Every structure is written in C-alpha cells, then in structure tokens.
PAMAR-791293 format. One record per residue (C-alpha): residue number from 1; residue in one letter; z, x, y. Coordinates in steps of 0.001 Angstrom, whole numbers, plus 500000, padded with zeros to 6 digits. Layout:
<rs>
num: NUM | residu: a | z: Z | x: X | y: Y
...
</rs>
This chain:
<rs>
num: 1 | residu: x | z: 902653 | x: 328627 | y: 136261
num: 2 | residu: x | z: 905216 | x: 327026 | y: 138453
num: 3 | residu: x | z: 904803 | x: 328053 | y: 142129
num: 4 | residu: x | z: 907837 | x: 328843 | y: 144385
num: 5 | residu: x | z: 908911 | x: 326175 | y: 146828
num: 6 | residu: x | z: 907315 | x: 327826 | y: 149889
num: 7 | residu: x | z: 903897 | x: 328064 | y: 148176
num: 8 | residu: x | z: 904337 | x: 324410 | y: 147057
num: 9 | residu: x | z: 905060 | x: 323376 | y: 150632
num: 10 | residu: x | z: 902050 | x: 325267 | y: 152003
num: 11 | residu: x | z: 899694 | x: 323910 | y: 149411
num: 12 | residu: x | z: 900848 | x: 320366 | y: 149993
num: 13 | residu: x | z: 900565 | x: 320629 | y: 153740
num: 14 | residu: x | z: 897004 | x: 321877 | y: 153262
num: 15 | residu: x | z: 896265 | x: 319070 | y: 150867
num: 16 | residu: x | z: 897503 | x: 316580 | y: 153473
num: 17 | residu: x | z: 895636 | x: 318226 | y: 156312
num: 18 | residu: x | z: 892402 | x: 318014 | y: 154398
num: 19 | residu: x | z: 893250 | x: 314207 | y: 153834
num: 20 | residu: x | z: 892886 | x: 314320 | y: 150113
num: 21 | residu: x | z: 893984 | x: 310981 | y: 148852
num: 22 | residu: x | z: 895421 | x: 311970 | y: 145564
num: 23 | residu: x | z: 898479 | x: 309754 | y: 145652
num: 24 | residu: x | z: 899862 | x: 308656 | y: 142285
num: 25 | residu: x | z: 899052 | x: 305197 | y: 141277
num: 26 | residu: x | z: 901600 | x: 304027 | y: 138675
num: 27 | residu: x | z: 901785 | x: 300720 | y: 136679
num: 28 | residu: x | z: 904932 | x: 298708 | y: 136469
num: 29 | residu: x | z: 905616 | x: 299942 | y: 132888
num: 30 | residu: x | z: 905379 | x: 303569 | y: 134123
num: 31 | residu: x | z: 907680 | x: 302854 | y: 137094
num: 32 | residu: x | z: 910489 | x: 301660 | y: 134807
num: 33 | residu: x | z: 909989 | x: 304079 | y: 131917
num: 34 | residu: x | z: 912828 | x: 306379 | y: 130865
num: 35 | residu: x | z: 910730 | x: 309416 | y: 131643
num: 36 | residu: x | z: 910163 | x: 308182 | y: 135302
num: 37 | residu: x | z: 913837 | x: 307566 | y: 135713
num: 38 | residu: x | z: 914850 | x: 310885 | y: 134392
num: 39 | residu: x | z: 912321 | x: 312587 | y: 136711
num: 40 | residu: x | z: 913743 | x: 310506 | y: 139637
num: 41 | residu: x | z: 917385 | x: 311459 | y: 138730
num: 42 | residu: x | z: 916566 | x: 315290 | y: 138338
num: 43 | residu: x | z: 914776 | x: 315245 | y: 141730
num: 44 | residu: x | z: 917495 | x: 313066 | y: 143381
num: 45 | residu: x | z: 920244 | x: 315594 | y: 142218
num: 46 | residu: x | z: 918280 | x: 318555 | y: 143485
num: 47 | residu: x | z: 917525 | x: 316770 | y: 146801
num: 48 | residu: x | z: 921159 | x: 315951 | y: 147204
num: 49 | residu: x | z: 922239 | x: 319536 | y: 146781
num: 50 | residu: x | z: 919477 | x: 320847 | y: 149173
num: 51 | residu: x | z: 920292 | x: 318255 | y: 151743
num: 52 | residu: x | z: 923976 | x: 319003 | y: 151646
num: 53 | residu: x | z: 923261 | x: 322702 | y: 152316
num: 54 | residu: x | z: 920795 | x: 321723 | y: 155093
num: 55 | residu: x | z: 923261 | x: 319364 | y: 156840
num: 56 | residu: x | z: 925935 | x: 322075 | y: 156842
num: 57 | residu: x | z: 923652 | x: 324756 | y: 158207
num: 58 | residu: x | z: 923622 | x: 325959 | y: 161786
num: 59 | residu: x | z: 922072 | x: 323817 | y: 164654
num: 60 | residu: x | z: 918965 | x: 325904 | y: 164742
num: 61 | residu: x | z: 918420 | x: 325993 | y: 160974
num: 62 | residu: x | z: 919013 | x: 322269 | y: 160891
num: 63 | residu: x | z: 916483 | x: 321512 | y: 163585
num: 64 | residu: x | z: 913865 | x: 323959 | y: 162031
num: 65 | residu: x | z: 914174 | x: 322359 | y: 158579
num: 66 | residu: x | z: 914013 | x: 318921 | y: 160099
num: 67 | residu: x | z: 910694 | x: 319996 | y: 161755
num: 68 | residu: x | z: 909311 | x: 321115 | y: 158441
num: 69 | residu: x | z: 910144 | x: 317680 | y: 156977
num: 70 | residu: x | z: 908591 | x: 315926 | y: 159909
num: 71 | residu: x | z: 905354 | x: 317907 | y: 159455
num: 72 | residu: x | z: 905069 | x: 316565 | y: 155804
num: 73 | residu: x | z: 905997 | x: 312987 | y: 156695
num: 74 | residu: x | z: 903625 | x: 312891 | y: 159588
num: 75 | residu: x | z: 900753 | x: 314302 | y: 157673
num: 76 | residu: x | z: 901514 | x: 311768 | y: 154765
num: 77 | residu: x | z: 901438 | x: 308965 | y: 157379
num: 78 | residu: x | z: 898159 | x: 310226 | y: 159017
num: 79 | residu: x | z: 896474 | x: 310706 | y: 155719
num: 80 | residu: x | z: 897090 | x: 307092 | y: 154915
num: 81 | residu: x | z: 895803 | x: 306035 | y: 158284
num: 82 | residu: x | z: 892662 | x: 308112 | y: 158012
num: 83 | residu: x | z: 891995 | x: 306503 | y: 154658
num: 84 | residu: x | z: 891984 | x: 303207 | y: 156589
num: 85 | residu: x | z: 889380 | x: 304476 | y: 159013
num: 86 | residu: x | z: 891616 | x: 305804 | y: 161887
num: 87 | residu: x | z: 891154 | x: 309171 | y: 163553
num: 88 | residu: x | z: 894508 | x: 310272 | y: 164990
num: 89 | residu: x | z: 895137 | x: 313175 | y: 167240
num: 90 | residu: x | z: 897258 | x: 315076 | y: 164656
num: 91 | residu: x | z: 897402 | x: 318493 | y: 166448
num: 92 | residu: x | z: 898867 | x: 317056 | y: 169632
num: 93 | residu: x | z: 901379 | x: 314942 | y: 167693
num: 94 | residu: x | z: 902499 | x: 317900 | y: 165676
num: 95 | residu: x | z: 902957 | x: 319966 | y: 168839
num: 96 | residu: x | z: 904750 | x: 317124 | y: 170623
num: 97 | residu: x | z: 907019 | x: 316743 | y: 167556
num: 98 | residu: x | z: 908048 | x: 320393 | y: 167756
num: 99 | residu: x | z: 909075 | x: 320133 | y: 171443
num: 100 | residu: x | z: 910809 | x: 316724 | y: 170757
num: 101 | residu: x | z: 913069 | x: 318310 | y: 168032
num: 102 | residu: x | z: 913617 | x: 321487 | y: 170114
num: 103 | residu: x | z: 914782 | x: 319297 | y: 172890
num: 104 | residu: x | z: 917096 | x: 317337 | y: 170677
num: 105 | residu: x | z: 918659 | x: 320566 | y: 169504
num: 106 | residu: x | z: 918711 | x: 322719 | y: 172614
num: 107 | residu: x | z: 918272 | x: 320510 | y: 175569
num: 108 | residu: x | z: 919501 | x: 317034 | y: 174707
num: 109 | residu: x | z: 919243 | x: 315915 | y: 178399
num: 110 | residu: x | z: 915467 | x: 316296 | y: 178147
num: 111 | residu: x | z: 915159 | x: 314646 | y: 174733
num: 112 | residu: x | z: 914503 | x: 311095 | y: 175939
num: 113 | residu: x | z: 911696 | x: 312104 | y: 178232
num: 114 | residu: x | z: 909635 | x: 314049 | y: 175616
num: 115 | residu: x | z: 908235 | x: 310892 | y: 174053
num: 116 | residu: x | z: 906763 | x: 309361 | y: 177241
num: 117 | residu: x | z: 905403 | x: 312792 | y: 178277
num: 118 | residu: x | z: 903985 | x: 313232 | y: 174884
num: 119 | residu: x | z: 902376 | x: 309798 | y: 175201
num: 120 | residu: x | z: 900642 | x: 310918 | y: 178438
num: 121 | residu: x | z: 899653 | x: 314223 | y: 176898
num: 122 | residu: x | z: 898107 | x: 312348 | y: 173931
num: 123 | residu: x | z: 896098 | x: 310113 | y: 176186
num: 124 | residu: x | z: 894826 | x: 313025 | y: 178177
num: 125 | residu: x | z: 893651 | x: 314671 | y: 175068
num: 126 | residu: x | z: 891857 | x: 311648 | y: 173866
num: 127 | residu: x | z: 890183 | x: 311177 | y: 177259
num: 128 | residu: x | z: 889168 | x: 314730 | y: 178047
num: 129 | residu: x | z: 888720 | x: 316503 | y: 174654
num: 130 | residu: x | z: 886939 | x: 314111 | y: 172501
num: 131 | residu: x | z: 883150 | x: 313393 | y: 172931
num: 132 | residu: x | z: 883487 | x: 309624 | y: 172333
num: 133 | residu: x | z: 885995 | x: 306914 | y: 173240
num: 134 | residu: x | z: 888907 | x: 306556 | y: 170927
num: 135 | residu: x | z: 889438 | x: 303137 | y: 169338
num: 136 | residu: x | z: 892577 | x: 301071 | y: 169712
num: 137 | residu: x | z: 893331 | x: 301862 | y: 166123
num: 138 | residu: x | z: 893082 | x: 305590 | y: 166852
num: 139 | residu: x | z: 895417 | x: 305292 | y: 169793
num: 140 | residu: x | z: 898000 | x: 303004 | y: 168154
num: 141 | residu: x | z: 897995 | x: 305094 | y: 164958
num: 142 | residu: x | z: 898608 | x: 308291 | y: 166920
num: 143 | residu: x | z: 901350 | x: 306863 | y: 169013
num: 144 | residu: x | z: 903006 | x: 305233 | y: 165916
num: 145 | residu: x | z: 902809 | x: 308421 | y: 163988
num: 146 | residu: x | z: 904676 | x: 310209 | y: 166807
num: 147 | residu: x | z: 907284 | x: 307452 | y: 167059
num: 148 | residu: x | z: 907748 | x: 306808 | y: 163447
num: 149 | residu: x | z: 907735 | x: 310281 | y: 161811
num: 150 | residu: x | z: 909143 | x: 312395 | y: 164850
num: 151 | residu: x | z: 910821 | x: 310479 | y: 167509
num: 152 | residu: x | z: 913093 | x: 308382 | y: 165325
num: 153 | residu: x | z: 913999 | x: 311285 | y: 162907
num: 154 | residu: x | z: 914673 | x: 313581 | y: 165968
num: 155 | residu: x | z: 917765 | x: 311453 | y: 166593
num: 156 | residu: x | z: 919379 | x: 313007 | y: 163468
num: 157 | residu: x | z: 919056 | x: 316398 | y: 165291
num: 158 | residu: x | z: 920333 | x: 314858 | y: 168475
num: 159 | residu: x | z: 923316 | x: 313507 | y: 166493
num: 160 | residu: x | z: 923965 | x: 316646 | y: 164373
num: 161 | residu: x | z: 923753 | x: 318880 | y: 167434
num: 162 | residu: x | z: 925420 | x: 316735 | y: 170032
num: 163 | residu: x | z: 928038 | x: 318302 | y: 172440
num: 164 | residu: x | z: 930044 | x: 315096 | y: 171839
num: 165 | residu: x | z: 931505 | x: 316584 | y: 168751
num: 166 | residu: x | z: 933209 | x: 319340 | y: 170831
num: 167 | residu: x | z: 935012 | x: 316607 | y: 172619
num: 168 | residu: x | z: 936265 | x: 315299 | y: 169263
num: 169 | residu: x | z: 937435 | x: 318686 | y: 168324
num: 170 | residu: x | z: 939282 | x: 319203 | y: 171485
num: 171 | residu: x | z: 940684 | x: 315660 | y: 171362
num: 172 | residu: x | z: 942070 | x: 316277 | y: 167928
num: 173 | residu: x | z: 945777 | x: 317086 | y: 168186
num: 174 | residu: x | z: 946877 | x: 316713 | y: 164549
num: 175 | residu: x | z: 944740 | x: 319322 | y: 163033
num: 176 | residu: x | z: 942795 | x: 317037 | y: 160814
num: 177 | residu: x | z: 939429 | x: 318546 | y: 161874
num: 178 | residu: x | z: 940586 | x: 321976 | y: 160661
num: 179 | residu: x | z: 939953 | x: 320813 | y: 157215
num: 180 | residu: x | z: 936249 | x: 320547 | y: 158032
num: 181 | residu: x | z: 935860 | x: 323986 | y: 159359
num: 182 | residu: x | z: 933835 | x: 325328 | y: 156486
num: 183 | residu: x | z: 932701 | x: 328467 | y: 158350
num: 184 | residu: x | z: 936144 | x: 330007 | y: 157599
num: 185 | residu: x | z: 935467 | x: 329886 | y: 153887
num: 186 | residu: x | z: 931739 | x: 331061 | y: 154120
num: 187 | residu: x | z: 930826 | x: 334426 | y: 152537
num: 188 | residu: x | z: 929842 | x: 336988 | y: 155128
num: 189 | residu: x | z: 926163 | x: 337005 | y: 153885
num: 190 | residu: x | z: 925662 | x: 333389 | y: 154805
num: 191 | residu: x | z: 927973 | x: 333233 | y: 157792
num: 192 | residu: x | z: 925111 | x: 333420 | y: 160323
num: 193 | residu: x | z: 923573 | x: 330097 | y: 159023
num: 194 | residu: x | z: 926819 | x: 328317 | y: 158369
num: 195 | residu: x | z: 927832 | x: 325903 | y: 161216
num: 196 | residu: x | z: 931080 | x: 326000 | y: 163140
num: 197 | residu: x | z: 930452 | x: 322406 | y: 164224
num: 198 | residu: x | z: 931674 | x: 321098 | y: 160854
num: 199 | residu: x | z: 932923 | x: 317723 | y: 162033
num: 200 | residu: x | z: 929425 | x: 316720 | y: 163030
num: 201 | residu: x | z: 928270 | x: 317906 | y: 159673
num: 202 | residu: x | z: 930736 | x: 315963 | y: 157653
num: 203 | residu: x | z: 930085 | x: 312810 | y: 159735
num: 204 | residu: x | z: 926403 | x: 313112 | y: 159177
num: 205 | residu: x | z: 926786 | x: 313914 | y: 155478
num: 206 | residu: x | z: 928754 | x: 310764 | y: 154875
num: 207 | residu: x | z: 926256 | x: 308745 | y: 156755
num: 208 | residu: x | z: 923369 | x: 310127 | y: 154813
num: 209 | residu: x | z: 925316 | x: 309699 | y: 151581
num: 210 | residu: x | z: 925992 | x: 305967 | y: 152434
num: 211 | residu: x | z: 922199 | x: 305426 | y: 152992
num: 212 | residu: x | z: 921465 | x: 306972 | y: 149636
num: 213 | residu: x | z: 924132 | x: 305084 | y: 147920
num: 214 | residu: x | z: 922853 | x: 301874 | y: 149425
num: 215 | residu: x | z: 919419 | x: 302544 | y: 147998
num: 216 | residu: x | z: 920874 | x: 303318 | y: 144500
num: 217 | residu: x | z: 923152 | x: 300289 | y: 144641
num: 218 | residu: x | z: 920268 | x: 298027 | y: 145688
num: 219 | residu: x | z: 918044 | x: 299336 | y: 142826
num: 220 | residu: x | z: 920624 | x: 298893 | y: 140045
num: 221 | residu: x | z: 922142 | x: 295765 | y: 141554
num: 222 | residu: x | z: 918721 | x: 294235 | y: 141766
num: 223 | residu: x | z: 917840 | x: 295153 | y: 138162
num: 224 | residu: x | z: 921184 | x: 293701 | y: 136835
num: 225 | residu: x | z: 921685 | x: 290624 | y: 139062
num: 226 | residu: x | z: 918512 | x: 290092 | y: 140895
num: 227 | residu: x | z: 917235 | x: 286574 | y: 140769
num: 228 | residu: x | z: 916279 | x: 285318 | y: 144244
num: 229 | residu: x | z: 913524 | x: 286981 | y: 146243
num: 230 | residu: x | z: 913665 | x: 287602 | y: 149937
num: 231 | residu: x | z: 911303 | x: 284681 | y: 150504
num: 232 | residu: x | z: 914078 | x: 282268 | y: 149343
num: 233 | residu: x | z: 915969 | x: 282912 | y: 152757
num: 234 | residu: x | z: 912707 | x: 282749 | y: 154751
num: 235 | residu: x | z: 911847 | x: 286468 | y: 154873
num: 236 | residu: x | z: 908176 | x: 285930 | y: 153835
num: 237 | residu: x | z: 906624 | x: 289069 | y: 155321
num: 238 | residu: x | z: 909532 | x: 291181 | y: 153895
num: 239 | residu: x | z: 908955 | x: 289566 | y: 150451
num: 240 | residu: x | z: 905216 | x: 290269 | y: 150604
num: 241 | residu: x | z: 905871 | x: 293843 | y: 151649
num: 242 | residu: x | z: 908280 | x: 294421 | y: 148700
num: 243 | residu: x | z: 908011 | x: 291611 | y: 146131
num: 244 | residu: x | z: 910523 | x: 293259 | y: 143755
num: 245 | residu: x | z: 913407 | x: 293266 | y: 146212
num: 246 | residu: x | z: 915985 | x: 290582 | y: 145813
num: 247 | residu: x | z: 918856 | x: 289133 | y: 147687
num: 248 | residu: x | z: 921346 | x: 290319 | y: 145067
num: 249 | residu: x | z: 919868 | x: 293813 | y: 145211
num: 250 | residu: x | z: 920133 | x: 293914 | y: 148979
num: 251 | residu: x | z: 923768 | x: 292743 | y: 148898
num: 252 | residu: x | z: 924555 | x: 295308 | y: 146297
num: 253 | residu: x | z: 923265 | x: 297903 | y: 148529
num: 254 | residu: x | z: 925220 | x: 296679 | y: 151446
num: 255 | residu: x | z: 928413 | x: 296598 | y: 149295
num: 256 | residu: x | z: 927829 | x: 300200 | y: 148036
num: 257 | residu: x | z: 927249 | x: 301534 | y: 151506
num: 258 | residu: x | z: 930355 | x: 299713 | y: 152875
num: 259 | residu: x | z: 932519 | x: 301185 | y: 150177
num: 260 | residu: x | z: 931106 | x: 304755 | y: 150799
num: 261 | residu: x | z: 931763 | x: 304537 | y: 154542
num: 262 | residu: x | z: 935295 | x: 303110 | y: 153986
num: 263 | residu: x | z: 936076 | x: 306241 | y: 151877
num: 264 | residu: x | z: 934497 | x: 308347 | y: 154624
num: 265 | residu: x | z: 936483 | x: 306569 | y: 157439
num: 266 | residu: x | z: 939740 | x: 307137 | y: 155505
num: 267 | residu: x | z: 938991 | x: 310839 | y: 154826
num: 268 | residu: x | z: 937923 | x: 311495 | y: 158447
num: 269 | residu: x | z: 940988 | x: 309700 | y: 159719
num: 270 | residu: x | z: 939297 | x: 306968 | y: 161725
num: 271 | residu: x | z: 941421 | x: 304313 | y: 163211
num: 272 | residu: x | z: 941331 | x: 301131 | y: 161166
num: 273 | residu: x | z: 939344 | x: 302893 | y: 158468
num: 274 | residu: x | z: 938973 | x: 299867 | y: 156205
num: 275 | residu: x | z: 937641 | x: 297720 | y: 158994
num: 276 | residu: x | z: 935490 | x: 300091 | y: 161008
num: 277 | residu: x | z: 934322 | x: 301912 | y: 157953
num: 278 | residu: x | z: 932765 | x: 298774 | y: 156245
num: 279 | residu: x | z: 931304 | x: 297536 | y: 159520
num: 280 | residu: x | z: 929565 | x: 300870 | y: 160086
num: 281 | residu: x | z: 928389 | x: 300966 | y: 156427
num: 282 | residu: x | z: 926870 | x: 297375 | y: 156706
num: 283 | residu: x | z: 925211 | x: 298270 | y: 159985
num: 284 | residu: x | z: 923517 | x: 301436 | y: 158600
num: 285 | residu: x | z: 922633 | x: 299906 | y: 155296
num: 286 | residu: x | z: 920943 | x: 296900 | y: 156872
num: 287 | residu: x | z: 918949 | x: 299229 | y: 159168
num: 288 | residu: x | z: 918000 | x: 301474 | y: 156201
num: 289 | residu: x | z: 916493 | x: 298337 | y: 154599
num: 290 | residu: x | z: 914372 | x: 297757 | y: 157590
num: 291 | residu: x | z: 913066 | x: 301269 | y: 157163
num: 292 | residu: x | z: 912496 | x: 300764 | y: 153419
num: 293 | residu: x | z: 910602 | x: 297519 | y: 154160
num: 294 | residu: x | z: 908602 | x: 299104 | y: 156954
num: 295 | residu: x | z: 907250 | x: 301802 | y: 154653
num: 296 | residu: x | z: 906513 | x: 299146 | y: 151992
num: 297 | residu: x | z: 904555 | x: 297151 | y: 154556
num: 298 | residu: x | z: 902553 | x: 300227 | y: 155636
num: 299 | residu: x | z: 901720 | x: 301083 | y: 151937
num: 300 | residu: x | z: 900905 | x: 297459 | y: 151021
num: 301 | residu: x | z: 898404 | x: 297181 | y: 153895
num: 302 | residu: x | z: 896838 | x: 300470 | y: 152762
num: 303 | residu: x | z: 896857 | x: 299452 | y: 149105
num: 304 | residu: x | z: 898701 | x: 302524 | y: 147897
num: 305 | residu: x | z: 901846 | x: 302870 | y: 145819
num: 306 | residu: x | z: 903160 | x: 306188 | y: 147300
num: 307 | residu: x | z: 902587 | x: 308144 | y: 150570
num: 308 | residu: x | z: 902086 | x: 311323 | y: 148442
num: 309 | residu: x | z: 903138 | x: 313271 | y: 145337
num: 310 | residu: x | z: 905525 | x: 315952 | y: 146821
num: 311 | residu: x | z: 908708 | x: 314850 | y: 145027
num: 312 | residu: x | z: 908450 | x: 314204 | y: 141264
num: 313 | residu: x | z: 909457 | x: 310710 | y: 140353
num: 314 | residu: x | z: 909728 | x: 309671 | y: 144021
num: 315 | residu: x | z: 906221 | x: 310136 | y: 145496
num: 316 | residu: x | z: 905883 | x: 311503 | y: 148970
num: 317 | residu: x | z: 908582 | x: 312830 | y: 151221
num: 318 | residu: x | z: 908208 | x: 309712 | y: 153350
num: 319 | residu: x | z: 908779 | x: 307560 | y: 150277
num: 320 | residu: x | z: 912138 | x: 309128 | y: 149808
num: 321 | residu: x | z: 913232 | x: 309327 | y: 153390
num: 322 | residu: x | z: 911960 | x: 305937 | y: 154690
num: 323 | residu: x | z: 915482 | x: 304437 | y: 154669
num: 324 | residu: x | z: 916821 | x: 307187 | y: 156881
num: 325 | residu: x | z: 914377 | x: 306965 | y: 159642
num: 326 | residu: x | z: 915571 | x: 303917 | y: 161517
num: 327 | residu: x | z: 919284 | x: 304714 | y: 160875
num: 328 | residu: x | z: 919236 | x: 307818 | y: 163218
num: 329 | residu: x | z: 919368 | x: 306175 | y: 166600
num: 330 | residu: x | z: 922022 | x: 303658 | y: 165408
num: 331 | residu: x | z: 924103 | x: 306419 | y: 163939
num: 332 | residu: x | z: 923831 | x: 308356 | y: 167184
num: 333 | residu: x | z: 925073 | x: 305317 | y: 169224
num: 334 | residu: x | z: 927964 | x: 304480 | y: 166856
num: 335 | residu: x | z: 929177 | x: 307567 | y: 164936
num: 336 | residu: x | z: 930568 | x: 309855 | y: 167746
num: 337 | residu: x | z: 932391 | x: 306806 | y: 169288
num: 338 | residu: x | z: 933962 | x: 305960 | y: 165938
num: 339 | residu: x | z: 935137 | x: 309530 | y: 165388
num: 340 | residu: x | z: 936568 | x: 309674 | y: 168936
num: 341 | residu: x | z: 938099 | x: 306213 | y: 168819
</rs>
C-alpha cells in the first residue's frame, strides 16, 4: 500500500537517523535503462511542479519547507559519514540549521553570524557533553555538514525573502512588476500561503530552472556529443570524481543555462538582457557543476552510488539538489543587482 507523502517523509527521516545504509547500488546498464529514465522523468516533472508551488509560497512557508529539505539532506550526508567511521554531532547541527534558516527569513541582519556562533556551540557540545575526545574526523564532518547542507542552502531563503526586492518594486515605474503579482489571482482558500513578493519568486524560479536545465542539457549533450573527459583539460580530480562527465556535456549544460537566463532576463525586463542574461546563466551553471562534482567526490570517497533512495530514479534528495547548493550565495550576490540595474 502506497503511503502518503508525510508518512514517507517521516519513515525516511527515521531510516536516516538510524543510519541504515540501504542506498541503491545500480549497474551502468540499469542507470541507462528505459525504465530508469522514465522513472527519472516522472519524478522530475513532479518535483518541478512541487518546487514551483514552493517557490511561490509565502516567506514563512518557503523557509519551513526549506528546513524540511535540509533535514533530509543533512541526515543523508551524516549517514554517509557515519558509514565511514565518523561520529558527527547531529542534534546540534539540526538545531543550528533551524536557527540559521529562521534568521535568513526573519532577521537577515543576524544570518551571517549564526554560522560562527553555531561552530562555537558545536565545539562546546563536543567538549562538555561527550565522555571522550572527538576525533578530527568527527569535528570536520560535523562542521562540513552544517556548512554544506544548511549554511549554503540558507542563502536561498535569504535571497527569496530579502528586503532588496521591495526596493525593486518601488523602483519600478513602468508597471512591469505588476505582471508578477500572483497574489491578485490566488483563490481565497490559498491566499494566506501565496506570496505578495512575487518579483523575488519569479527571479528565484528562473534561476532554479536554469540550474535544472543545465543539468538536463549536460546529460543529453554528453550522451550525444561527449568524447573528451574532464581529464583532457587537466581536471584530474574532477574526472576521477565523475568519470562519465565530458567537456561537451559541460558545454551543453552551460549553453542551455545561458539560453534559459536570456529568456528570463528578457521577460523580467533586465537592461541588456541578451548580454547580462547569458553571463548570469554561465556563472550559475558553472557553479552548479562545482556542486555536482563535490557531491560526486564525496560519494566516490564513500564508495556509494547514491546518498539515499528518497526520490525514485534520482536517489537521495542530496543527489537531486547537489547542483543548487553552491549556487545560492552567488545568486544572492548577483540577482537583486541585475534586477535593480
């Protein structure tokens, strides 16, 4: 019997907390099989619809749902680390992550200081609450878990909920942002969870779409045109982390992202949309590739194929969102300035 999404979420979190290493190990034939591709496609379409609804939710709902994703991503990462012999301070990191996301949404002025304060809190916990000294692996794994699965993603909340977007709305004198005011068309039953900060939602939605399109473009471009590995241009570590990635695939992903952000820039009335749009697309797609390769490096070191089995055809949540993680701070630095330019 198929369980409802909430029950599935709770059961998966429990499995991760108990550190059950039941990740799916697939062969190359299974990875490229039509059944696998259909499963990936179905999951991808469903994720796209869910993520779109999430991005256009209110600030509080956006932050809460981001925290629920952070919980899974964090526990997937820690389960992998525990399988390698580390003993991270998971409870403290989860609590710190909650305060980090809350600050990003409600008190952005305090957001940057949460990470160093959390680091101090973690060290106090390790020093005072554990009977034995923690190893360097325990400490570094704990801090990396906070940085990788909470601090970096928290910048999506900071970007989406930033007061900077209010300045953009005030600065707009031609009425173009009115087209993004989705709250005016929302049914009354969902009005409390629909955002009025629609300019932020549209900008973030296009950015996330560009990251997703870059991943799709890289996959199909690599399958169709891929011949040269990343090693051929001196990227030895990257090639070892992900041997199947090719230069042609990466360039296909960059081009797909640049095309997507060009369309976005034109729709959002950026100045010089067909110059700034592609530049923004190239920047975020290159950064997304760093996130993809980082996840591949972690998995290869741990000798696993997937972080988990939460998403059919994709693996764990961290497998699906790895490209988005490092993009968030860069998007925060660039996107509001491009909209206000």
